[in-house]
C-alpha positions in Angstrom: 115.1 115.8 169.5 118.2 116.5 170.5 118.5 121.0 170.1 122.2 122.2 170.5 121.6 123.5 174.1 121.4 119.6 175.2 124.6 118.5 173.6 127.9 117.7 175.4 130.5 120.0 175.0 132.6 117.2 173.1 129.2 116.5 171.0 129.2 120.5 170.5 133.0 120.3 169.1 131.7 116.6 167.0 129.2 118.5 165.2 131.0 121.6 164.4 134.0 119.8 162.7 131.6 118.6 160.9 129.9 121.5 159.9 133.5 122.7 158.7 134.8 119.5 157.0 131.8 119.3 154.2 132.2 122.2 152.8 135.8 122.0 152.3 135.5 118.0 151.3 132.8 119.0 148.8 135.2 122.0 146.7 137.7 119.7 146.9 135.4 116.6 145.1 133.9 118.7 142.8 136.6 121.1 141.5 139.5 118.1 142.1 137.8 114.7 142.1 137.5 112.6 144.9 140.7 111.1 144.3 142.2 114.6 145.9 140.6 114.1 148.7 142.4 112.5 151.6 141.6 113.0 155.5 145.4 114.4 156.6 144.5 117.3 153.5 141.0 118.1 154.6 142.2 118.1 158.6 145.0 120.5 157.4 142.8 122.8 155.7 140.3 123.0 158.4 142.9 122.9 161.2 142.1 120.0 162.8 144.3 116.7 163.8 143.2 113.7 162.0 142.3 111.7 165.1 139.5 114.8 165.6 138.5 113.9 162.0 137.9 110.7 162.2 136.0 111.1 165.8 133.5 113.5 164.1 133.4 111.1 160.9 134.6 107.6 161.2 136.6 107.7 158.0 136.5 109.0 155.0 134.0 107.4 153.5 131.6 109.4 155.3 132.6 112.0 154.3 131.9 110.9 150.5 128.9 110.7 151.4 127.9 113.7 153.1 128.9 115.9 150.0 126.9 112.7 148.4 124.0 113.5 150.7 123.9 117.1 149.4 123.9 116.7 146.1 120.7 114.3 146.6 119.5 117.0 148.0 120.3 119.6 145.1 119.5 117.3 143.3 115.9 116.7 144.8 115.1 120.5 144.7 115.7 120.8 141.3 113.5 117.8 140.4 110.8 118.9 142.9 110.8 122.8 141.4 110.2 120.8 137.7 106.9 119.2 140.0 105.5 121.8 140.5 105.6 124.1 138.3 101.9 125.0 137.4 100.0 124.4 134.0 100.4 120.7 132.1 99.5 117.5 132.7 101.0 114.3 133.7 102.8 113.6 130.9 103.8 117.4 130.3 104.9 117.6 134.2 107.1 114.0 133.4 108.9 115.4 130.8 110.0 118.4 132.3 111.2 116.2 135.2 113.3 114.3 133.2 114.6 117.4 131.5 114.9 118.4 134.6 117.2 115.7 135.4 119.0 116.2 132.0 120.1 120.1 133.1 121.0 119.0 136.6 123.4 116.3 135.2 124.9 118.8 131.9 125.2 121.6 134.8 126.3 119.6 137.7 128.9 116.6 136.3 130.6 115.9 139.4 128.0 115.4 142.0 125.8 113.8 139.2 128.9 111.6 138.9 129.3 111.2 142.6 125.1 110.4 142.8 125.4 107.5 140.3 128.6 106.5 139.0 131.0 107.1 141.9 131.4 103.7 143.8 128.0 101.9 144.1 128.8 99.5 146.5 129.0 102.7 148.5 126.4 103.2 151.7 124.4 105.7 151.9 123.0 107.4 154.5 119.5 107.3 156.0 119.0 111.0 154.0 120.1 110.4 150.6 117.6 107.3 150.9 115.0 109.5 151.9 116.0 111.5 148.7 115.9 108.9 146.3 112.7 107.3 147.0 110.8 110.4 147.4 111.7 111.6 144.2 110.4 108.0 143.6 107.1 109.1 144.8 107.2 112.5 143.6 107.6 110.6 140.0 104.5 108.1 140.7 102.1 111.1 141.9 102.7 113.7 138.9 102.4 110.4 136.8 99.2 109.9 138.6 99.9 106.7 139.1 99.3 104.4 142.7 102.0 104.5 145.0 100.7 101.7 146.7 100.6 99.7 143.1 103.5 97.5 142.9 103.2 97.4 139.0 103.1 101.2 138.8 106.0 101.8 141.0 108.1 98.9 138.9 106.4 101.0 135.9 107.9 104.5 137.3 111.2 102.8 137.7 111.4 100.9 134.6 110.9 104.6 133.1 113.5 106.7 134.8 115.8 103.4 133.9 115.2 104.8 130.9 115.5 108.4 131.5 118.4 108.0 133.5 120.2 105.7 130.5 119.7 108.2 128.3 121.4 110.8 130.4 124.0 108.7 131.1 125.0 108.8 127.7 125.1 112.7 127.6 127.0 112.7 130.1 129.6 109.8 130.6 133.1 111.1 129.4 133.8 107.5 128.6 131.3 107.5 125.8 130.1 108.8 122.6 128.4 111.8 124.0 124.5 112.6 122.9 124.5 116.2 122.1 121.7 117.8 124.9 118.9 118.8 122.3 119.3 115.7 120.8 118.8 113.8 123.8 116.1 116.2 125.1 114.3 115.1 122.4 114.4 111.3 122.5 113.8 112.2 126.1 110.6 113.4 125.5 109.7 110.6 122.6 110.9 108.1 125.6 108.4 108.9 127.8 105.6 109.6 125.8 106.0 105.8 124.0 106.4 104.8 127.7 103.2 106.5 128.9 101.6 104.7 126.1 102.0 101.6 128.0 100.7 102.8 131.0 99.7 99.6 133.3 96.6 98.9 135.0 97.1 98.5 138.4 
């Protein structure tokens, strides 16, 4: 693995630009929306040229992907905290993960939108993909499924798709919203109903 001391001066400079640019881009996107982010504005706010910004990221999509990746990590941390809480059987733990997901979406609507609604064809970096696959594996483990079973993986994917759909109705401003407490109640009932049809391997 390359350490900072092994990087060339140019590589250190590009790394520094990325480290400075991502928090500023994140602030702009979360406060004003993706449409407010431009290469010219971002470069101006961190005191570099547009060319230097592109040298560091390649294009503006890569900047947005970095913001999305951080959002994925934050959501992952929230869900893992719920999964690792002491006590409860597998059903209670899966419900807790679902409730944590709903809570994250309600408290961080722009981050949630970036993760699931913004330009679904945008290529996420490998870190964001790793977080998503890790969350599926976590759900299977907490739900006491077999991660090597395609049937179990499909079951938990479908279960999570149902939870995600409910969260979408509670969070998307383009649809009449479901009240959070109603969403939480239906979320629990949905998970319980799903586990009644838990498949054999």
